[in-house]
Steps between C-alpha positions, in 0.01 A plus 500: 500500500545659158876548537553129547270424206696734274834359613380149420391608151836649397724264698807567713686717249200701388436737787665764720370598843806648672456880535860576400479283189169664404644853501616510134148400395314757710737795451470725196833531312550864603437399862215753520211257545479194721233234505418214731456131437472203729598257226639503148424205276673427170296240312704291257215407265165619377341227709660643813390852403141379460512320836643808675232727351223254591628469858529877544151548359360237736648688797421852362871588496627762255776416252760745370673351197854614431721441202841650433462707819290756313 
């Protein structure tokens, strides 16, 4: 399963799956737009980023990069 693969790439502190914890990442700052995500990963190195992208590509899963909540 891709979720387990991604979790193993970024390690125990590198992912969020709880819906309540995901809210700040899927809610636009004015609270006008809301997204959905089953998992958030926060790679700690370029190697982890590359592995996440490769895994998502292999499973045809879209990626939405986010930086600075913009």
